[in-house]
LUMLUMDREN-2810 file (N, C-alpha, C; in Angstrom, 1 decimal):
<atoms>
<atom><aa>X</aa><ch>A</ch><at>N</at><xx>127.1</xx><yy>145.1</yy><zz>141.6</zz></atom>
<atom><aa>X</aa><ch>A</ch><at>CA</at><xx>128.0</xx><yy>145.9</yy><zz>142.4</zz></atom>
<atom><aa>X</aa><ch>A</ch><at>C</at><xx>129.4</xx><yy>145.9</yy><zz>141.6</zz></atom>
<atom><aa>X</aa><ch>A</ch><at>N</at><xx>130.0</xx><yy>147.0</yy><zz>141.7</zz></atom>
<atom><aa>X</aa><ch>A</ch><at>CA</at><xx>131.3</xx><yy>147.2</yy><zz>141.0</zz></atom>
<atom><aa>X</aa><ch>A</ch><at>C</at><xx>132.4</xx><yy>147.5</yy><zz>142.1</zz></atom>
<atom><aa>X</aa><ch>A</ch><at>N</at><xx>133.6</xx><yy>146.9</yy><zz>142.0</zz></atom>
<atom><aa>X</aa><ch>A</ch><at>CA</at><xx>134.7</xx><yy>147.1</yy><zz>142.9</zz></atom>
<atom><aa>X</aa><ch>A</ch><at>C</at><xx>135.8</xx><yy>147.7</yy><zz>142.0</zz></atom>
<atom><aa>X</aa><ch>A</ch><at>N</at><xx>136.5</xx><yy>148.7</yy><zz>142.6</zz></atom>
<atom><aa>X</aa><ch>A</ch><at>CA</at><xx>137.7</xx><yy>149.2</yy><zz>141.9</zz></atom>
<atom><aa>X</aa><ch>A</ch><at>C</at><xx>139.0</xx><yy>148.5</yy><zz>142.4</zz></atom>
<atom><aa>X</aa><ch>A</ch><at>N</at><xx>139.9</xx><yy>148.1</yy><zz>141.5</zz></atom>
<atom><aa>X</aa><ch>A</ch><at>CA</at><xx>141.1</xx><yy>147.5</yy><zz>141.9</zz></atom>
<atom><aa>X</aa><ch>A</ch><at>C</at><xx>142.2</xx><yy>148.2</yy><zz>141.1</zz></atom>
<atom><aa>X</aa><ch>A</ch><at>N</at><xx>143.2</xx><yy>148.7</yy><zz>141.9</zz></atom>
<atom><aa>X</aa><ch>A</ch><at>CA</at><xx>144.4</xx><yy>149.4</yy><zz>141.2</zz></atom>
<atom><aa>X</aa><ch>A</ch><at>C</at><xx>145.5</xx><yy>148.4</yy><zz>141.2</zz></atom>
<atom><aa>X</aa><ch>A</ch><at>N</at><xx>146.1</xx><yy>148.2</yy><zz>140.0</zz></atom>
<atom><aa>X</aa><ch>A</ch><at>CA</at><xx>147.3</xx><yy>147.4</yy><zz>139.8</zz></atom>
<atom><aa>X</aa><ch>A</ch><at>C</at><xx>148.5</xx><yy>148.4</yy><zz>139.7</zz></atom>
<atom><aa>X</aa><ch>A</ch><at>N</at><xx>149.4</xx><yy>148.2</yy><zz>140.6</zz></atom>
<atom><aa>X</aa><ch>A</ch><at>CA</at><xx>150.7</xx><yy>149.0</yy><zz>140.6</zz></atom>
<atom><aa>X</aa><ch>A</ch><at>C</at><xx>151.8</xx><yy>148.1</yy><zz>140.3</zz></atom>
<atom><aa>X</aa><ch>A</ch><at>N</at><xx>152.7</xx><yy>148.5</yy><zz>139.3</zz></atom>
<atom><aa>X</aa><ch>A</ch><at>CA</at><xx>153.8</xx><yy>147.6</yy><zz>138.9</zz></atom>
<atom><aa>X</aa><ch>A</ch><at>C</at><xx>155.1</xx><yy>148.3</yy><zz>139.4</zz></atom>
<atom><aa>X</aa><ch>A</ch><at>N</at><xx>156.1</xx><yy>147.5</yy><zz>139.6</zz></atom>
<atom><aa>X</aa><ch>A</ch><at>CA</at><xx>157.5</xx><yy>148.0</yy><zz>139.9</zz></atom>
<atom><aa>X</aa><ch>A</ch><at>C</at><xx>158.3</xx><yy>147.9</yy><zz>138.7</zz></atom>
<atom><aa>X</aa><ch>A</ch><at>N</at><xx>159.3</xx><yy>147.1</yy><zz>138.6</zz></atom>
<atom><aa>X</aa><ch>A</ch><at>CA</at><xx>160.1</xx><yy>147.0</yy><zz>137.4</zz></atom>
<atom><aa>X</aa><ch>A</ch><at>C</at><xx>159.7</xx><yy>145.9</yy><zz>136.4</zz></atom>
<atom><aa>X</aa><ch>A</ch><at>N</at><xx>158.5</xx><yy>145.3</yy><zz>136.7</zz></atom>
<atom><aa>X</aa><ch>A</ch><at>CA</at><xx>158.1</xx><yy>144.2</yy><zz>135.8</zz></atom>
<atom><aa>X</aa><ch>A</ch><at>C</at><xx>156.7</xx><yy>144.5</yy><zz>135.2</zz></atom>
<atom><aa>X</aa><ch>A</ch><at>N</at><xx>156.6</xx><yy>144.4</yy><zz>133.9</zz></atom>
<atom><aa>X</aa><ch>A</ch><at>CA</at><xx>155.2</xx><yy>144.6</yy><zz>133.3</zz></atom>
<atom><aa>X</aa><ch>A</ch><at>C</at><xx>154.3</xx><yy>143.4</yy><zz>133.6</zz></atom>
<atom><aa>X</aa><ch>A</ch><at>N</at><xx>153.0</xx><yy>143.6</yy><zz>133.6</zz></atom>
<atom><aa>X</aa><ch>A</ch><at>CA</at><xx>152.1</xx><yy>142.6</yy><zz>133.8</zz></atom>
<atom><aa>X</aa><ch>A</ch><at>C</at><xx>150.9</xx><yy>142.7</yy><zz>132.8</zz></atom>
<atom><aa>X</aa><ch>A</ch><at>N</at><xx>150.2</xx><yy>141.6</yy><zz>132.6</zz></atom>
<atom><aa>X</aa><ch>A</ch><at>CA</at><xx>149.0</xx><yy>141.6</yy><zz>131.7</zz></atom>
<atom><aa>X</aa><ch>A</ch><at>C</at><xx>147.9</xx><yy>141.3</yy><zz>132.7</zz></atom>
<atom><aa>X</aa><ch>A</ch><at>N</at><xx>146.8</xx><yy>142.1</yy><zz>132.5</zz></atom>
<atom><aa>X</aa><ch>A</ch><at>CA</at><xx>145.6</xx><yy>142.0</yy><zz>133.4</zz></atom>
<atom><aa>X</aa><ch>A</ch><at>C</at><xx>144.4</xx><yy>141.7</yy><zz>132.5</zz></atom>
<atom><aa>X</aa><ch>A</ch><at>N</at><xx>143.5</xx><yy>140.8</yy><zz>132.9</zz></atom>
<atom><aa>X</aa><ch>A</ch><at>CA</at><xx>142.3</xx><yy>140.6</yy><zz>132.1</zz></atom>
<atom><aa>X</aa><ch>A</ch><at>C</at><xx>141.2</xx><yy>140.2</yy><zz>133.1</zz></atom>
<atom><aa>X</aa><ch>A</ch><at>N</at><xx>140.0</xx><yy>140.2</yy><zz>132.6</zz></atom>
<atom><aa>X</aa><ch>A</ch><at>CA</at><xx>138.9</xx><yy>139.8</yy><zz>133.4</zz></atom>
<atom><aa>X</aa><ch>A</ch><at>C</at><xx>138.3</xx><yy>138.6</yy><zz>132.8</zz></atom>
<atom><aa>X</aa><ch>A</ch><at>N</at><xx>137.7</xx><yy>137.8</yy><zz>133.6</zz></atom>
<atom><aa>X</aa><ch>A</ch><at>CA</at><xx>137.1</xx><yy>136.5</yy><zz>133.2</zz></atom>
<atom><aa>X</aa><ch>A</ch><at>C</at><xx>136.0</xx><yy>136.1</yy><zz>134.2</zz></atom>
<atom><aa>X</aa><ch>A</ch><at>N</at><xx>134.8</xx><yy>135.7</yy><zz>133.7</zz></atom>
<atom><aa>X</aa><ch>A</ch><at>CA</at><xx>133.9</xx><yy>135.1</yy><zz>134.6</zz></atom>
<atom><aa>X</aa><ch>A</ch><at>C</at><xx>134.5</xx><yy>133.9</yy><zz>135.2</zz></atom>
<atom><aa>X</aa><ch>A</ch><at>N</at><xx>134.2</xx><yy>133.6</yy><zz>136.4</zz></atom>
<atom><aa>X</aa><ch>A</ch><at>CA</at><xx>134.9</xx><yy>132.5</yy><zz>137.2</zz></atom>
<atom><aa>X</aa><ch>A</ch><at>C</at><xx>134.9</xx><yy>131.2</yy><zz>136.5</zz></atom>
<atom><aa>X</aa><ch>A</ch><at>N</at><xx>133.9</xx><yy>130.9</yy><zz>135.7</zz></atom>
<atom><aa>X</aa><ch>A</ch><at>CA</at><xx>133.8</xx><yy>129.6</yy><zz>135.0</zz></atom>
<atom><aa>X</aa><ch>A</ch><at>C</at><xx>134.7</xx><yy>129.5</yy><zz>133.8</zz></atom>
<atom><aa>X</aa><ch>A</ch><at>N</at><xx>135.3</xx><yy>130.6</yy><zz>133.3</zz></atom>
<atom><aa>X</aa><ch>A</ch><at>CA</at><xx>136.2</xx><yy>130.5</yy><zz>132.1</zz></atom>
<atom><aa>X</aa><ch>A</ch><at>C</at><xx>137.6</xx><yy>130.2</yy><zz>132.5</zz></atom>
<atom><aa>X</aa><ch>A</ch><at>N</at><xx>138.3</xx><yy>129.3</yy><zz>131.8</zz></atom>
<atom><aa>X</aa><ch>A</ch><at>CA</at><xx>139.6</xx><yy>129.0</yy><zz>132.1</zz></atom>
<atom><aa>X</aa><ch>A</ch><at>C</at><xx>140.6</xx><yy>130.1</yy><zz>131.7</zz></atom>
<atom><aa>X</aa><ch>A</ch><at>N</at><xx>141.8</xx><yy>130.1</yy><zz>132.2</zz></atom>
<atom><aa>X</aa><ch>A</ch><at>CA</at><xx>142.8</xx><yy>131.2</yy><zz>131.9</zz></atom>
<atom><aa>X</aa><ch>A</ch><at>C</at><xx>143.1</xx><yy>131.3</yy><zz>130.4</zz></atom>
<atom><aa>X</aa><ch>A</ch><at>N</at><xx>142.9</xx><yy>130.2</yy><zz>129.6</zz></atom>
<atom><aa>X</aa><ch>A</ch><at>CA</at><xx>143.2</xx><yy>130.3</yy><zz>128.2</zz></atom>
<atom><aa>X</aa><ch>A</ch><at>C</at><xx>142.2</xx><yy>131.1</yy><zz>127.4</zz></atom>
<atom><aa>X</aa><ch>A</ch><at>N</at><xx>141.0</xx><yy>131.4</yy><zz>128.0</zz></atom>
<atom><aa>X</aa><ch>A</ch><at>CA</at><xx>140.0</xx><yy>132.2</yy><zz>127.4</zz></atom>
<atom><aa>X</aa><ch>A</ch><at>C</at><xx>140.0</xx><yy>133.6</yy><zz>127.9</zz></atom>
<atom><aa>X</aa><ch>A</ch><at>N</at><xx>141.1</xx><yy>134.3</yy><zz>127.7</zz></atom>
<atom><aa>X</aa><ch>A</ch><at>CA</at><xx>141.2</xx><yy>135.7</yy><zz>128.3</zz></atom>
<atom><aa>X</aa><ch>A</ch><at>C</at><xx>140.2</xx><yy>136.6</yy><zz>127.6</zz></atom>
<atom><aa>X</aa><ch>A</ch><at>N</at><xx>139.7</xx><yy>137.5</yy><zz>128.4</zz></atom>
<atom><aa>X</aa><ch>A</ch><at>CA</at><xx>138.8</xx><yy>138.5</yy><zz>127.9</zz></atom>
<atom><aa>X</aa><ch>A</ch><at>C</at><xx>139.4</xx><yy>139.9</yy><zz>128.2</zz></atom>
<atom><aa>X</aa><ch>A</ch><at>N</at><xx>139.5</xx><yy>140.7</yy><zz>127.2</zz></atom>
<atom><aa>X</aa><ch>A</ch><at>CA</at><xx>140.0</xx><yy>142.1</yy><zz>127.3</zz></atom>
<atom><aa>X</aa><ch>A</ch><at>C</at><xx>141.3</xx><yy>142.2</yy><zz>128.0</zz></atom>
<atom><aa>X</aa><ch>A</ch><at>N</at><xx>142.4</xx><yy>141.6</yy><zz>127.5</zz></atom>
<atom><aa>X</aa><ch>A</ch><at>CA</at><xx>143.7</xx><yy>141.7</yy><zz>128.2</zz></atom>
<atom><aa>X</aa><ch>A</ch><at>C</at><xx>144.2</xx><yy>143.1</yy><zz>128.0</zz></atom>
<atom><aa>X</aa><ch>A</ch><at>N</at><xx>144.8</xx><yy>143.6</yy><zz>129.1</zz></atom>
<atom><aa>X</aa><ch>A</ch><at>CA</at><xx>145.5</xx><yy>145.0</yy><zz>129.1</zz></atom>
<atom><aa>X</aa><ch>A</ch><at>C</at><xx>146.8</xx><yy>144.8</yy><zz>129.7</zz></atom>
<atom><aa>X</aa><ch>A</ch><at>N</at><xx>147.9</xx><yy>145.3</yy><zz>129.0</zz></atom>
<atom><aa>X</aa><ch>A</ch><at>CA</at><xx>149.2</xx><yy>145.3</yy><zz>129.5</zz></atom>
<atom><aa>X</aa><ch>A</ch><at>C</at><xx>149.5</xx><yy>146.6</yy><zz>130.4</zz></atom>
<atom><aa>X</aa><ch>A</ch><at>N</at><xx>150.1</xx><yy>146.4</yy><zz>131.5</zz></atom>
<atom><aa>X</aa><ch>A</ch><at>CA</at><xx>150.4</xx><yy>147.5</yy><zz>132.4</zz></atom>
<atom><aa>X</aa><ch>A</ch><at>C</at><xx>151.9</xx><yy>147.6</yy><zz>132.4</zz></atom>
<atom><aa>X</aa><ch>A</ch><at>N</at><xx>152.4</xx><yy>148.8</yy><zz>132.0</zz></atom>
<atom><aa>X</aa><ch>A</ch><at>CA</at><xx>153.9</xx><yy>149.0</yy><zz>131.9</zz></atom>
<atom><aa>X</aa><ch>A</ch><at>C</at><xx>154.6</xx><yy>149.0</yy><zz>133.2</zz></atom>
<atom><aa>X</aa><ch>A</ch><at>N</at><xx>155.9</xx><yy>148.7</yy><zz>133.2</zz></atom>
<atom><aa>X</aa><ch>A</ch><at>CA</at><xx>156.6</xx><yy>148.8</yy><zz>134.5</zz></atom>
<atom><aa>X</aa><ch>A</ch><at>C</at><xx>156.5</xx><yy>150.2</yy><zz>135.1</zz></atom>
<atom><aa>X</aa><ch>A</ch><at>N</at><xx>156.6</xx><yy>150.3</yy><zz>136.4</zz></atom>
<atom><aa>X</aa><ch>A</ch><at>CA</at><xx>156.6</xx><yy>151.5</yy><zz>137.2</zz></atom>
<atom><aa>X</aa><ch>A</ch><at>C</at><xx>155.4</xx><yy>152.4</yy><zz>136.8</zz></atom>
<atom><aa>X</aa><ch>A</ch><at>N</at><xx>154.2</xx><yy>151.8</yy><zz>136.8</zz></atom>
<atom><aa>X</aa><ch>A</ch><at>CA</at><xx>153.0</xx><yy>152.5</yy><zz>136.5</zz></atom>
<atom><aa>X</aa><ch>A</ch><at>C</at><xx>151.8</xx><yy>151.9</yy><zz>137.3</zz></atom>
<atom><aa>X</aa><ch>A</ch><at>N</at><xx>150.7</xx><yy>152.5</yy><zz>137.1</zz></atom>
<atom><aa>X</aa><ch>A</ch><at>CA</at><xx>149.5</xx><yy>151.9</yy><zz>137.8</zz></atom>
<atom><aa>X</aa><ch>A</ch><at>C</at><xx>148.3</xx><yy>152.2</yy><zz>136.9</zz></atom>
<atom><aa>X</aa><ch>A</ch><at>N</at><xx>147.3</xx><yy>151.3</yy><zz>137.1</zz></atom>
<atom><aa>X</aa><ch>A</ch><at>CA</at><xx>146.1</xx><yy>151.4</yy><zz>136.3</zz></atom>
<atom><aa>X</aa><ch>A</ch><at>C</at><xx>144.9</xx><yy>150.9</yy><zz>137.2</zz></atom>
<atom><aa>X</aa><ch>A</ch><at>N</at><xx>143.8</xx><yy>151.5</yy><zz>137.2</zz></atom>
<atom><aa>X</aa><ch>A</ch><at>CA</at><xx>142.6</xx><yy>151.1</yy><zz>138.0</zz></atom>
<atom><aa>X</aa><ch>A</ch><at>C</at><xx>141.6</xx><yy>150.4</yy><zz>137.1</zz></atom>
<atom><aa>X</aa><ch>A</ch><at>N</at><xx>141.1</xx><yy>149.3</yy><zz>137.6</zz></atom>
<atom><aa>X</aa><ch>A</ch><at>CA</at><xx>140.1</xx><yy>148.5</yy><zz>136.8</zz></atom>
<atom><aa>X</aa><ch>A</ch><at>C</at><xx>138.8</xx><yy>148.5</yy><zz>137.7</zz></atom>
<atom><aa>X</aa><ch>A</ch><at>N</at><xx>137.7</xx><yy>148.5</yy><zz>137.0</zz></atom>
<atom><aa>X</aa><ch>A</ch><at>CA</at><xx>136.4</xx><yy>148.4</yy><zz>137.7</zz></atom>
<atom><aa>X</aa><ch>A</ch><at>C</at><xx>135.8</xx><yy>147.1</yy><zz>137.3</zz></atom>
<atom><aa>X</aa><ch>A</ch><at>N</at><xx>135.6</xx><yy>146.2</yy><zz>138.4</zz></atom>
<atom><aa>X</aa><ch>A</ch><at>CA</at><xx>135.3</xx><yy>144.9</yy><zz>138.2</zz></atom>
<atom><aa>X</aa><ch>A</ch><at>C</at><xx>133.9</xx><yy>144.6</yy><zz>138.7</zz></atom>
<atom><aa>X</aa><ch>A</ch><at>N</at><xx>133.0</xx><yy>144.0</yy><zz>137.9</zz></atom>
<atom><aa>X</aa><ch>A</ch><at>CA</at><xx>131.6</xx><yy>143.7</yy><zz>138.4</zz></atom>
<atom><aa>X</aa><ch>A</ch><at>C</at><xx>131.6</xx><yy>142.5</yy><zz>139.3</zz></atom>
<atom><aa>X</aa><ch>A</ch><at>N</at><xx>130.6</xx><yy>142.4</yy><zz>140.1</zz></atom>
<atom><aa>X</aa><ch>A</ch><at>CA</at><xx>130.5</xx><yy>141.2</yy><zz>140.9</zz></atom>
<atom><aa>X</aa><ch>A</ch><at>C</at><xx>130.4</xx><yy>139.9</yy><zz>140.1</zz></atom>
<atom><aa>X</aa><ch>A</ch><at>N</at><xx>131.1</xx><yy>138.9</yy><zz>140.5</zz></atom>
<atom><aa>X</aa><ch>A</ch><at>CA</at><xx>131.1</xx><yy>137.6</yy><zz>139.8</zz></atom>
<atom><aa>X</aa><ch>A</ch><at>C</at><xx>132.2</xx><yy>137.5</yy><zz>138.7</zz></atom>
<atom><aa>X</aa><ch>A</ch><at>N</at><xx>133.0</xx><yy>138.5</yy><zz>138.6</zz></atom>
<atom><aa>X</aa><ch>A</ch><at>CA</at><xx>134.1</xx><yy>138.6</yy><zz>137.6</zz></atom>
<atom><aa>X</aa><ch>A</ch><at>C</at><xx>135.4</xx><yy>138.5</yy><zz>138.3</zz></atom>
<atom><aa>X</aa><ch>A</ch><at>N</at><xx>136.4</xx><yy>137.7</yy><zz>137.9</zz></atom>
<atom><aa>X</aa><ch>A</ch><at>CA</at><xx>137.7</xx><yy>137.6</yy><zz>138.4</zz></atom>
<atom><aa>X</aa><ch>A</ch><at>C</at><xx>138.6</xx><yy>138.6</yy><zz>137.7</zz></atom>
<atom><aa>X</aa><ch>A</ch><at>N</at><xx>139.5</xx><yy>139.2</yy><zz>138.4</zz></atom>
<atom><aa>X</aa><ch>A</ch><at>CA</at><xx>140.6</xx><yy>140.0</yy><zz>137.8</zz></atom>
<atom><aa>X</aa><ch>A</ch><at>C</at><xx>141.9</xx><yy>139.2</yy><zz>137.9</zz></atom>
<atom><aa>X</aa><ch>A</ch><at>N</at><xx>142.5</xx><yy>138.8</yy><zz>136.7</zz></atom>
<atom><aa>X</aa><ch>A</ch><at>CA</at><xx>143.6</xx><yy>138.0</yy><zz>136.7</zz></atom>
<atom><aa>X</aa><ch>A</ch><at>C</at><xx>144.8</xx><yy>138.8</yy><zz>136.3</zz></atom>
<atom><aa>X</aa><ch>A</ch><at>N</at><xx>146.0</xx><yy>138.5</yy><zz>136.9</zz></atom>
<atom><aa>X</aa><ch>A</ch><at>CA</at><xx>147.2</xx><yy>139.2</yy><zz>136.6</zz></atom>
<atom><aa>X</aa><ch>A</ch><at>C</at><xx>148.3</xx><yy>138.1</yy><zz>136.3</zz></atom>
<atom><aa>X</aa><ch>A</ch><at>N</at><xx>149.1</xx><yy>138.4</yy><zz>135.3</zz></atom>
<atom><aa>X</aa><ch>A</ch><at>CA</at><xx>150.2</xx><yy>137.5</yy><zz>134.9</zz></atom>
<atom><aa>X</aa><ch>A</ch><at>C</at><xx>151.4</xx><yy>138.4</yy><zz>134.5</zz></atom>
<atom><aa>X</aa><ch>A</ch><at>N</at><xx>152.6</xx><yy>138.0</yy><zz>135.0</zz></atom>
<atom><aa>X</aa><ch>A</ch><at>CA</at><xx>153.8</xx><yy>138.7</yy><zz>134.6</zz></atom>
<atom><aa>X</aa><ch>A</ch><at>C</at><xx>154.1</xx><yy>138.5</yy><zz>133.1</zz></atom>
<atom><aa>X</aa><ch>A</ch><at>N</at><xx>154.6</xx><yy>139.6</yy><zz>132.5</zz></atom>
<atom><aa>X</aa><ch>A</ch><at>CA</at><xx>155.1</xx><yy>139.5</yy><zz>131.1</zz></atom>
<atom><aa>X</aa><ch>A</ch><at>C</at><xx>156.6</xx><yy>139.5</yy><zz>131.1</zz></atom>
<atom><aa>X</aa><ch>A</ch><at>N</at><xx>157.2</xx><yy>138.9</yy><zz>130.0</zz></atom>
<atom><aa>X</aa><ch>A</ch><at>CA</at><xx>158.7</xx><yy>139.0</yy><zz>129.9</zz></atom>
<atom><aa>X</aa><ch>A</ch><at>C</at><xx>159.1</xx><yy>140.4</yy><zz>129.7</zz></atom>
<atom><aa>X</aa><ch>A</ch><at>N</at><xx>160.2</xx><yy>140.8</yy><zz>130.2</zz></atom>
<atom><aa>X</aa><ch>A</ch><at>CA</at><xx>160.8</xx><yy>142.1</yy><zz>129.9</zz></atom>
<atom><aa>X</aa><ch>A</ch><at>C</at><xx>161.1</xx><yy>142.2</yy><zz>128.4</zz></atom>
<atom><aa>X</aa><ch>A</ch><at>N</at><xx>161.1</xx><yy>143.3</yy><zz>127.8</zz></atom>
<atom><aa>X</aa><ch>A</ch><at>CA</at><xx>161.3</xx><yy>143.4</yy><zz>126.3</zz></atom>
<atom><aa>X</aa><ch>A</ch><at>C</at><xx>162.6</xx><yy>142.7</yy><zz>125.8</zz></atom>
<atom><aa>X</aa><ch>A</ch><at>N</at><xx>163.7</xx><yy>142.8</yy><zz>126.6</zz></atom>
<atom><aa>X</aa><ch>A</ch><at>CA</at><xx>164.9</xx><yy>142.1</yy><zz>126.2</zz></atom>
<atom><aa>X</aa><ch>A</ch><at>C</at><xx>165.0</xx><yy>140.6</yy><zz>126.5</zz></atom>
<atom><aa>X</aa><ch>A</ch><at>N</at><xx>163.9</xx><yy>140.1</yy><zz>127.1</zz></atom>
<atom><aa>X</aa><ch>A</ch><at>CA</at><xx>163.8</xx><yy>138.7</yy><zz>127.4</zz></atom>
<atom><aa>X</aa><ch>A</ch><at>C</at><xx>162.7</xx><yy>138.0</yy><zz>126.5</zz></atom>
<atom><aa>X</aa><ch>A</ch><at>N</at><xx>162.0</xx><yy>138.8</yy><zz>125.7</zz></atom>
<atom><aa>X</aa><ch>A</ch><at>CA</at><xx>161.0</xx><yy>138.2</yy><zz>124.9</zz></atom>
<atom><aa>X</aa><ch>A</ch><at>C</at><xx>161.6</xx><yy>137.2</yy><zz>123.9</zz></atom>
<atom><aa>X</aa><ch>A</ch><at>N</at><xx>160.8</xx><yy>136.2</yy><zz>123.6</zz></atom>
<atom><aa>X</aa><ch>A</ch><at>CA</at><xx>161.3</xx><yy>135.1</yy><zz>122.7</zz></atom>
<atom><aa>X</aa><ch>A</ch><at>C</at><xx>161.0</xx><yy>135.5</yy><zz>121.3</zz></atom>
</atoms>
């Protein structure tokens, strides 16, 4: 079974990736960056987690 999930951002960019539940966050699979003020739809299969993490703004990157 597949579920669609739409990620909508405001003024902050995010990184989205999928991972089987048994994989730790450090083992990201297929990371995708979603720009500020945009949206992207992901299609996630059963048993897969969709993970989201904020990214630093370009002027705050180290």
